[in-house]
C-alpha positions in Angstrom: 85.7 107.5 122.4 83.1 106.6 119.8 83.3 108.4 116.5 80.4 108.2 114.1 81.3 107.4 110.5 79.5 107.2 107.2 80.7 104.4 105.0 82.5 104.9 101.6 84.4 102.6 99.4 87.4 101.2 101.3 88.7 97.9 102.7 86.7 97.6 105.9 88.8 96.9 108.9 92.0 98.1 107.1 92.7 101.0 109.4 96.3 101.4 108.5 95.5 101.2 104.7 97.9 98.4 104.0 95.3 96.6 101.7 95.1 93.7 104.1 93.4 93.3 107.5 96.0 92.2 110.1 96.7 92.7 113.8 98.3 96.0 112.8 94.9 97.4 112.0 93.7 96.6 115.6 96.8 98.4 117.0 96.1 101.3 114.7 92.5 101.6 116.0 93.8 101.3 119.6 96.2 104.1 119.1 93.5 106.3 117.5 90.9 105.5 120.2 93.1 105.7 123.3 96.2 107.6 122.5 95.1 110.3 120.1 96.9 108.7 117.2 96.0 109.5 113.6 92.5 108.6 112.4 92.1 105.8 109.9 91.7 107.4 106.4 89.0 107.1 105.3 87.6 106.9 108.8 85.3 104.1 107.7 88.3 101.8 107.3 88.5 101.6 111.1 84.9 100.5 111.4 85.4 96.7 111.2 82.0 95.7 112.5 79.8 98.2 110.6 78.2 99.9 113.6 79.1 103.3 112.2 81.6 104.0 115.0 85.2 103.5 115.5 85.6 102.0 119.0 87.0 99.1 121.0 84.4 96.7 119.5 86.2 97.1 116.2 89.5 96.1 117.8 87.9 93.0 119.2 86.2 92.2 115.8 89.6 92.4 114.0 91.3 90.3 116.6 88.6 87.6 116.4 88.9 87.7 112.6 92.7 87.4 112.5 93.3 84.9 115.3 90.0 82.9 115.6 88.8 82.8 112.0 85.9 85.2 112.8 83.9 86.8 110.0 85.5 89.2 107.6 85.1 92.9 108.5 81.9 94.1 106.9 81.0 96.9 104.5 77.5 98.1 104.0 
């Protein structure tokens, strides 16, 4: 499920609004995408890779950031 988003001020990648990007944010996005869990609020917070959608690519981006030192989640 891809959901189009329009960016607003938030901590990008912080889907669970804990003010830090962790594995919990990837899990939050997974629950939203695949299990009908609550959407990140604002929705843009779940868009870690700035492609204006919340999808599995954001989960991979967060995992790469947290475990492999990948780039910070981006904001436009």
